[in-house]
ROGU-806784 format. One line per 3 residues: their letters; for each residue x, y, z of N, C-alpha, C. Coordinates in steps of 0.05 Angstrom, whole numbers, m for minus. Layout:
BEGIN
A) X/Y/Z/X/Y/Z/X/Y/Z  ... $
! end
This chain:
BEGIN
XXX) m463/m192/m587/m445/m170/m585/m457/m153/m604  m478/m141/m625/m484/m128/m637/m469/m100/m637  m464/m90/m611/m460/m63/m597/m437/m56/m607 $
XXX) m420/m78/m612/m390/m71/m621/m380/m86/m649  m402/m85/m661/m402/m99/m689/m380/m90/m708  m378/m56/m705/m355/m51/m721/m329/m61/m711 $
XXX) m323/m73/m699/m287/m82/m691/m289/m104/m700  m283/m95/m720/m273/m128/m740/m250/m130/m758  m235/m117/m746/m205/m111/m765/m181/m131/m752 $
XXX) m173/m147/m767/m159/m168/m754/m126/m156/m748  m121/m136/m724/m95/m139/m714/m82/m162/m707  m92/m171/m696/m73/m196/m692/m91/m221/m692 $
XXX) m76/m247/m693/m93/m269/m690/m76/m293/m682  m85/m313/m672/m77/m329/m652/m58/m344/m656  m39/m344/m629/m8/m359/m642/m2/m384/m622 $
XXX) m22/m382/m602/m15/m402/m584/m35/m399/m554  m41/m428/m546/m66/m432/m529/m53/m451/m507  m55/m443/m484/m49/m470/m471/m70/m468/m439 $
XXX) m64/m486/m413/m80/m476/m394/m69/m484/m368  m77/m469/m348/m70/m474/m324/m101/m488/m309  m85/m500/m282/m107/m509/m272/m136/m494/m255 $
XXX) m122/m461/m260/m144/m451/m236/m139/m417/m247  m157/m404/m236/m160/m375/m238/m121/m371/m245  m117/m353/m273/m96/m347/m270/m90/m316/m268 $
XXX) m72/m308/m242/m70/m299/m227/m47/m278/m233  m39/m276/m242/m7/m264/m261/m2/m275/m281  10/m254/m308/26/m261/m327/50/m243/m332 $
XXX) 70/m244/m339/94/m225/m350/117/m244/m366  120/m222/m383/148/m219/m395/166/m223/m391  188/m242/m398/218/m236/m398/224/m209/m416 $
XXX) 246/m191/m406/259/m167/m415/261/m180/m447  271/m193/m452/275/m200/m487/249/m205/m501  227/m221/m489/203/m226/m497/208/m256/m506 $
XXX) 220/m269/m492/230/m294/m503/211/m321/m491  203/m311/m461/194/m326/m439/165/m318/m431  141/m321/m423/122/m317/m415/118/m335/m385 $
XXX) 118/m318/m363/109/m325/m344/84/m334/m329  71/m349/m322/39/m348/m307/36/m362/m282  25/m350/m275/15/m355/m234/m16/m364/m234 $
XXX) m22/m383/m212/m50/m388/m201/m59/m389/m192  m87/m392/m181/m97/m390/m159/m90/m413/m141  m85/m430/m156/m71/m454/m146/m46/m467/m136 $
XXX) m33/m444/m138/m1/m438/m129/23/m450/m161  11/m447/m176/22/m460/m197/44/m442/m208  62/m448/m219/80/m433/m237/90/m442/m264 $
XXX) 85/m433/m288/82/m443/m312/105/m422/m328  126/m439/m339/144/m419/m360/138/m427/m389  130/m411/m408/126/m415/m438/151/m402/m448 $
XXX) 165/m421/m465/190/m414/m483/171/m407/m506  176/m381/m522/155/m374/m548/168/m387/m565  192/m384/m569/198/m397/m594/191/m434/m596 $
XXX) 195/m448/m571/194/m475/m581/162/m475/m576  140/m459/m567/115/m458/m559/109/m483/m532  134/m485/m518/129/m500/m497/120/m501/m466 $
XXX) 102/m509/m455/97/m501/m425/110/m513/m408  120/m503/m394/135/m519/m371/124/m510/m344  121/m527/m323/120/m521/m301/141/m512/m280 $
XXX) 140/m499/m269/166/m486/m249/153/m495/m220  134/m493/m218/119/m506/m195/93/m506/m195  88/m535/m183/63/m542/m180/44/m532/m166 $
XXX) 20/m536/m171/m3/m521/m152/5/m539/m123  2/m524/m99/m3/m527/m73/m25/m521/m66  m45/m511/m75/m75/m500/m65/m73/m483/m46 $
XXX) m52/m457/m54/m55/m434/m43/m44/m413/m65  m59/m384/m70/m60/m371/m81/m31/m366/m95  m20/m361/m112/1/m341/m124/m10/m317/m132 $
XXX) 1/m292/m121/m20/m273/m129/0/m251/m145  28/m251/m148/42/m233/m166/64/m242/m169  82/m240/m194/107/m245/m208/124/m234/m220 $
XXX) 139/m238/m232/159/m214/m247/185/m224/m255  194/m213/m279/225/m228/m279/240/m200/m274  268/m198/m268/278/m183/m262/289/m162/m288 $
XXX) 302/m141/m284/307/m123/m305/328/m139/m329  349/m155/m316/367/m167/m337/356/m201/m346  330/m204/m337/316/m233/m350/334/m258/m329 $
XXX) 355/m241/m311/368/m268/m294/349/m287/m275  329/m266/m265/317/m287/m247/289/m283/m245  272/m299/m233/244/m299/m231/229/m300/m199 $
XXX) 216/m289/m198/207/m282/m173/172/m286/m175  159/m295/m149/134/m302/m143/128/m299/m122  109/m288/m113/99/m294/m83/66/m296/m79 $
XXX) 55/m290/m57/20/m305/m53/21/m314/m27  m2/m326/m24/m19/m331/0/m2/m338/21  10/m360/15/35/m366/41/56/m358/53 $
XXX) 55/m326/40/81/m315/54/100/m312/46  107/m335/27/139/m336/14/138/m317/m8  165/m310/m14/174/m296/m40/196/m320/m54 $
XXX) 189/m329/m64/207/m349/m79/222/m333/m104  245/m345/m110/270/m330/m133/279/m354/m143  279/m353/m173/294/m379/m182/308/m357/m206 $
XXX) 332/m378/m199/352/m368/m234/339/m377/m253  351/m367/m275/340/m370/m298/367/m381/m316  364/m406/m313/390/m419/m332/384/m439/m360 $
XXX) 393/m465/m355/375/m484/m379/346/m481/m361  346/m495/m337/325/m492/m322/320/m474/m301  298/m470/m290/295/m455/m272/301/m465/m238 $
XXX) 322/m446/m231/335/m460/m212/331/m448/m173  314/m455/m164/304/m439/m141/330/m445/m120  334/m400/m112/352/m400/m102/352/m382/m81 $
XXX) 326/m373/m73/323/m355/m46/290/m371/m37  288/m369/m14/253/m373/m4/258/m352/19  238/m330/16/233/m322/42/211/m314/55 $
XXX) 207/m327/71/186/m336/85/175/m321/105  158/m300/102/147/m283/112/114/m292/131  107/m323/126/80/m326/139/73/m314/172 $
XXX) 53/m309/171/34/m310/157/23/m284/133  41/m276/132/36/m244/110/32/m259/86  1/m244/73/1/m250/51/10/m232/27 $
XXX) 40/m241/7/49/m227/m8/37/m224/m30  22/m195/m41/0/m198/m65/14/m177/m78  33/m159/m78/51/m145/m94/91/m154/m95 $
XXX) 94/m148/m110/115/m153/m120/136/m130/m141  148/m120/m140/160/m109/m167/191/m101/m166  206/m113/m191/239/m109/m190/247/m75/m199 $
XXX) 273/m74/m184/284/m51/m191/285/m56/m217  281/m32/m240/289/m29/m256/320/m22/m277  338/m23/m253/363/m19/m259/385/m39/m244 $
XXX) 364/m56/m214/386/m67/m211/379/m87/m207  386/m111/m180/375/m126/m181/367/m135/m148  347/m120/m149/337/m111/m126/299/m114/m126 $
XXX) 292/m130/m103/263/m136/m106/250/m124/m76  231/m112/m95/208/m90/m67/193/m115/m70  176/m118/m41/147/m133/m43/135/m122/m17 $
XXX) 109/m125/m13/99/m117/9/94/m138/32  92/m124/51/97/m147/76/70/m136/97  47/m136/96/27/m118/115/32/m96/112 $
XXX) 39/m83/140/43/m49/136/72/m49/124  91/m61/121/115/m57/112/118/m64/74  149/m52/76/148/m56/40/183/m73/41 $
XXX) 185/m94/38/213/m99/36/229/m94/17  261/m96/20/283/m94/m3/292/m121/m1  292/m138/m23/309/m157/m17/333/m151/m43 $
XXX) 364/m156/m38/380/m154/m60/380/m186/m66  391/m194/m89/386/m216/m98/417/m228/m106  433/m212/m103/460/m216/m114/468/m221/m81 $
XXX) 466/m207/m61/476/m205/m38/455/m229/m15  434/m232/m30/425/m252/m11/404/m247/14  403/m220/12/396/m213/43/368/m191/35 $
XXX) 362/m177/57/338/m155/62/364/m128/65  354/m113/49/371/m89/47/357/m65/63  329/m70/64/310/m45/77/283/m60/88 $
XXX) 270/m47/114/244/m48/120/235/m32/121  216/m14/103/194/8/108/172/10/113  170/28/132/144/21/150/126/41/141 $
XXX) 105/41/128/84/48/125/65/67/143  59/45/160/43/51/178/20/56/183  4/71/171/m21/85/170/m38/46/165 $
XXX) m25/25/146/m43/11/132/m22/m9/122  m35/m39/112/m23/m48/101/m16/m40/73  5/m39/70/12/m37/37/3/m47/15 $
XXX) m14/m30/0/m29/m35/m22/m22/m33/m55  0/m22/m54/11/m24/m84/35/m4/m76  58/m17/m98/87/m1/m98/99/m3/m116 $
XXX) 117/16/m125/123/25/m158/151/32/m154  171/25/m174/200/36/m176/193/62/m193  210/84/m188/216/101/m210/228/91/m233 $
XXX) 224/94/m256/241/82/m285/269/86/m278  276/107/m271/311/107/m261/322/90/m240  308/74/m230/302/62/m201/318/69/m175 $
XXX) 315/97/m176/325/103/m149/312/121/m127  282/108/m139/257/119/m119/244/91/m120  229/96/m92/205/69/m91/175/88/m76 $
XXX) 157/83/m93/131/93/m78/122/70/m69  103/77/m49/85/58/m35/64/69/m29  34/56/m34/12/64/m33/m2/51/m4 $
XXX) m20/69/4/m32/56/28/m55/75/35  m71/73/64/m82/86/68/m77/114/81  m94/133/54/m85/165/59/m66/178/50 $
XXX) m48/157/33/m17/172/34/m3/156/15  13/169/m3/29/149/m24/58/160/m12  70/143/m12/101/155/2/130/141/m16 $
XXX) 147/152/m14/161/153/m37/184/156/m22  202/131/m21/234/129/m10/249/136/m28  279/151/m21/306/144/m37/317/128/m30 $
XXX) 329/103/m52/346/82/m51/380/96/m41  381/115/m40/405/132/m31/407/127/m8  384/133/8/391/118/45/364/112/48 $
XXX) 357/87/53/327/79/53/326/86/86  341/99/100/336/109/126/318/128/133  325/145/110/311/174/106/285/177/102 $
XXX) 275/191/113/234/203/113/229/199/82  213/191/90/200/189/58/185/220/47  180/218/28/173/240/12/136/231/19 $
XXX) 119/248/35/90/234/38/73/258/23  60/239/m6/30/258/m14/7/244/9  m2/267/23/m29/253/34/m53/258/9 $
XXX) m77/233/23/m96/233/11/m122/227/31  m139/236/15/m165/233/34/m178/206/38  m166/190/21/m175/161/23/m153/147/25 $
XXX) m155/112/16/m130/100/6/m123/108/m17  m103/98/m27/m90/95/m52/m90/63/m56  m102/55/m77/m105/27/m79/m84/18/m108 $
XXX) m80/32/m124/m56/29/m146/m41/59/m149  m24/53/m158/m1/72/m164/19/58/m193  21/87/m212/38/79/m235/52/104/m236 $
XXX) 91/104/m246/99/123/m261/101/115/m286  92/143/m296/99/142/m325/117/126/m332  131/116/m363/145/110/m368/174/135/m371 $
XXX) 169/151/m376/193/179/m378/207/184/m344  183/176/m319/185/184/m296/180/209/m292  167/225/m307/166/259/m308/127/254/m282 $
XXX) 121/242/m286/86/240/m274/84/208/m254  68/216/m234/59/189/m218/31/192/m212  15/167/m227/m21/174/m212/m17/154/m192 $
XXX) m42/153/m182/m56/146/m156/m83/139/m156  m91/108/m166/m129/111/m167/m126/98/m129  m153/117/m133/m154/115/m103/m185/101/m95 $
XXX) m191/97/m66/m216/84/m63/m237/103/m57  m235/127/m55/m251/144/m63/m262/157/m89  m262/143/m107/m264/142/m137/m250/166/m145 $
XXX) m232/176/m139/m213/195/m147/m189/185/m162  m177/200/m173/m150/194/m185/m128/220/m188  m105/212/m173/m91/238/m167/m65/237/m192 $
XXX) m56/253/m200/m27/257/m220/m14/277/m206  4/278/m195/32/293/m196/52/290/m214  55/315/m213/85/319/m237/111/316/m217 $
XXX) 123/300/m222/154/306/m206/163/322/m194  166/334/m175/184/360/m160/157/373/m152  128/370/m161/104/387/m148/90/362/m131 $
XXX) 89/374/m103/74/370/m92/47/369/m89  34/380/m106/9/392/m110/m3/380/m138  m20/357/m138/m28/339/m155/m55/352/m169 $
XXX) m56/343/m186/m86/337/m207/m100/323/m197  m132/331/m196/m150/317/m182/m170/303/m203  m185/281/m211/m194/274/m220/m217/262/m220 $
XXX) m240/265/m221/m262/253/m197/m293/249/m222  m308/229/m212/m337/220/m219/m328/196/m227  m316/174/m221/m310/147/m231/m340/130/m215 $
XXX) m339/119/m229/m371/99/m217/m364/75/m196  m330/73/m188/m326/57/m166/m290/68/m167  m278/54/m143/m249/52/m141/m239/57/m168 $
XXX) m214/69/m174/m200/69/m195/m180/39/m188  m185/18/m204/m168/m4/m199/m140/m3/m224  m139/1/m242/m123/0/m252/m113/26/m268 $
XXX) m89/18/m277/m77/57/m291/m50/32/m309  m56/50/m324/m32/38/m349/m31/74/m368  m2/78/m367/5/96/m377/19/86/m408 $
XXX) 24/106/m427/27/94/m454/67/110/m449  78/94/m475/108/115/m473/108/129/m494  93/136/m505/95/164/m524/81/186/m514 $
XXX) 96/204/m522/94/238/m518/70/239/m529  55/262/m519/30/272/m533/47/301/m534  33/321/m550/42/353/m554/51/363/m536 $
XXX) 35/363/m508/47/372/m486/72/361/m473  79/342/m482/105/337/m461/99/307/m451  76/304/m440/63/274/m422/47/251/m439 $
XXX) 49/228/m432/44/214/m445/9/209/m436  m5/193/m451/m34/184/m442/m30/171/m413  m51/166/m399/m55/155/m382/m89/145/m381 $
XXX) m86/119/m374/m115/108/m373/m121/99/m354  m147/97/m339/m161/84/m316/m185/64/m319  m188/46/m307/m210/36/m308/m224/37/m278 $
XXX) m247/35/m279/m265/26/m256/m294/16/m264  m291/m5/m250/m315/m23/m258/m309/m27/m286  m338/m31/m306/m333/m29/m327/m322/m3/m352 $
XXX) m311/9/m332/m313/31/m351/m275/39/m358  m275/45/m380/m246/61/m381/m247/91/m396  m217/107/m382/m224/131/m392/m200/145/m393 $
XXX) m188/156/m416/m168/163/m426/m162/190/m420  m139/199/m412/m135/221/m400/m108/232/m413  m112/255/m422/m93/267/m434/m88/295/m424 $
XXX) m63/310/m430/m53/332/m410/m60/347/m426  m77/370/m422/m81/395/m434/m56/411/m434  m60/426/m459/m36/446/m470/m38/471/m438 $
XXX) m57/480/m433/m63/500/m409/m62/493/m389  m43/494/m367/m40/482/m345/m61/484/m323  m73/507/m328/m106/503/m320/m124/483/m312 $
XXX) m123/474/m341/m145/459/m355/m136/428/m337  m112/421/m333/m103/398/m335/m103/385/m347  m115/364/m341/m118/337/m358/m151/331/m363 $
XXX) m153/327/m397/m178/318/m416/m183/296/m416  m211/292/m411/m219/257/m406/m236/245/m434  m229/235/m445/m249/212/m465/m253/187/m452 $
XXX) m280/173/m450/m289/157/m444/m292/141/m461  m281/107/m460/m287/80/m480/m304/67/m469  m330/59/m487/m345/40/m477/m346/15/m488 $
XXX) m340/0/m476/m346/m36/m493/m349/m59/m470  m337/m56/m454/m349/m76/m426/m368/m72/m416  m379/m97/m412/m400/m99/m394/m400/m111/m371 $
XXX) m373/m117/m360/m366/m122/m328/m343/m114/m321  m335/m127/m302/m301/m117/m289/m282/m107/m308  m265/m96/m322/m245/m83/m331/m220/m100/m311 $
XXX) m211/m127/m314/m183/m128/m297/m160/m114/m302  m153/m116/m329/m126/m106/m342/m123/m90/m359  m111/m74/m359/m103/m55/m392/m68/m45/m395 $
XXX) m69/m45/m418/m39/m43/m420/m25/m32/m453  m12/m14/m452/m13/m7/m476/20/m18/m477  14/m28/m517/30/m40/m534/51/m24/m523 $
XXX) 82/m23/m527/104/m12/m517/106/m2/m551  115/20/m548/118/47/m574/95/51/m593  73/43/m580/48/47/m593/23/68/m580 $
XXX) 9/72/m589/m15/76/m572/m44/60/m577  m32/35/m577/m51/8/m585/m62/m2/m547  m79/3/m550/m88/m4/m517/m102/m37/m526 $
XXX) m90/m45/m506/m108/m75/m494/m130/m76/m466  m149/m74/m473/m172/m82/m442/m173/m109/m440  m181/m113/m413/m186/m142/m413/m207/m142/m392 $
XXX) m232/m161/m393/m243/m157/m372/m263/m182/m367  m278/m181/m349/m302/m201/m340/m316/m215/m357  m318/m195/m380/m339/m205/m398/m331/m227/m411 $
XXX) m308/m232/m417/m296/m249/m437/m281/m240/m458  m279/m216/m458/m268/m196/m484/m246/m192/m481  m224/m189/m494/m196/m171/m493/m202/m145/m518 $
XXX) m216/m117/m512/m216/m96/m535/m184/m90/m542  m181/m89/m573/m154/m69/m584/m168/m42/m588  m157/m21/m575/m159/6/m576/m140/19/m603 $
XXX) m152/22/m619/m132/42/m636/m130/73/m630  m106/78/m623/m90/109/m621/m116/115/m583  m116/92/m569/m135/83/m544/m156/104/m549 $
XXX) m178/107/m571/m190/123/m577/m217/100/m587  m214/82/m610/m234/71/m618/m223/34/m618  m247/19/m614/m246/m16/m611/m237/m17/m633 $
XXX) m219/m36/m649/m214/m42/m677/m222/m77/m676  m209/m85/m651/m219/m116/m658/m220/m127/m618  m239/m144/m620/m249/m161/m598/m241/m183/m602 $
XXX) m222/m199/m580/m205/m226/m579/m233/m237/m553  m231/m261/m562/m239/m282/m538/m228/m307/m538  m238/m323/m523/m219/m348/m512/m215/m351/m491 $
XXX) m236/m336/m468/m242/m342/m437/m269/m339/m425  m282/m357/m435/m310/m355/m439/m324/m337/m410  m312/m355/m383/m318/m337/m357/m299/m309/m352 $
XXX) m289/m302/m372/m275/m276/m370/m243/m278/m362  m235/m257/m374/m197/m248/m377/m197/m245/m346  m175/m244/m341/m164/m232/m313/m129/m221/m310 $
XXX) m116/m216/m341/m103/m212/m336/m92/m208/m368  m69/m187/m373/m66/m189/m406/m33/m169/m404  m15/m170/m422/5/m170/m418/12/m160/m451 $
XXX) 32/m138/m459/55/m139/m487/75/m149/m481  82/m163/m505/112/m177/m504/126/m148/m511  159/m146/m501/169/m122/m506/186/m129/m526 $
XXX) 183/m106/m550/196/m112/m564/185/m122/m592  162/m132/m595/152/m148/m616/119/m149/m613  108/m162/m624/75/m158/m632/60/m173/m619 $
XXX) 68/m194/m604/51/m210/m586/35/m199/m562  12/m202/m552/m4/m197/m538/m7/m230/m521  m11/m225/m497/m14/m251/m472/m44/m246/m468 $
XXX) m56/m268/m445/m77/m267/m430/m81/m288/m426  m85/m276/m390/m107/m307/m369/m123/m302/m375  m142/m323/m362/m166/m320/m358/m172/m339/m329 $
XXX) m192/m327/m323/m208/m343/m299/m216/m366/m296  m209/m378/m314/m214/m419/m311/m186/m422/m319  m158/m410/m320/m135/m423/m333/m125/m417/m358 $
XXX) m152/m398/m372/m135/m403/m397/m110/m384/m402  m95/m397/m415/m67/m377/m423/m76/m374/m457  m74/m346/m469/m69/m344/m506/m56/m327/m501 $
XXX) m43/m329/m529/m27/m308/m539/m37/m298/m575  m33/m272/m585/m43/m270/m604/m13/m259/m613  m4/m257/m635/12/m239/m659/m6/m234/m674 $
XXX) 19/m203/m685/9/m193/m714/1/m201/m730  m22/m200/m741/m32/m207/m769/m22/m188/m783  m9/m209/m811/10/m193/m833/m11/m179/m841 $
XXX) m40/m177/m846/m49/m159/m855/m51/m129/m841  m38/m137/m822/m31/m103/m792/m13/m90/m793  2/m98/m812/30/m88/m801/29/m56/m793 $
XXX) 49/m52/m778/51/m20/m771/22/m11/m756  10/m33/m744/m16/m23/m731/m17/m5/m706  5/m6/m687/3/11/m667/m5/40/m674 $
! end
């Protein structure tokens, strides 16, 4: 690790470690930061109580992968979907209670997203995106993407629009009337990942043709960035605005990371800063809430912590066969990561690194 020997500050220290029986496919924090949920390629769902540091099984492994999960914005519900075509929803009371099983076999559910303002769940369903009202226990909309399977979906931070990505387009439907035609932004290739900026002003699309597109909300003409070594697989926005009024955007493609900052001159677009650390595929990136501290997790077995999204200052290990996912705790200083051999790890802020964001 001599190439990264300067990264030796102790921003975080080990807090807890556990494991699942297979590749950790997804992790998510509850909105209050008191629970961490994890799923695996064996179909497990496990829930960690951070205060007691106890890990409990919500669902035992059934041999079919679970690939996406998340908490509702009010923290009352948990959803998970995967290979068996089912979306399961649990109500979180004293113990998680299964309240809905939405069976769409043989579809493979690999994307889901909770509305940030309402108890509505959007999930991929082949060439469709479906919206489930948890309180009414019914489907409220089925949106036809048409050109391909749905590859990603993301709610606008205000909860009134849903963006859906797929082959040669990103489409945005309005919650006010799901039957209205969507706003369609055409692409030359498939959009594989999309993300709204936390302030809702920008939508980014990482694409199969090694390009990145960024739209300003209300403007149909995007900025285009290119020159990536492969498809753009991960996107992460900071929630801190720069002097131009836009947040930082980080992208990953293969083992590379690029930080994008909007230039004051509109004609220039977005400036790029390349971050070098990882030797294998970057699997996940995430900004700590309220700061510009970036975490990057990769198949090389490293999680890099980047001060101001520019300089790596600490490297975390604990998944020798590689990391698969990473997530910051809301409202606190803990960082969770999942490993390709089932590892679950949490680090907390070191007392020597107060105010490290």
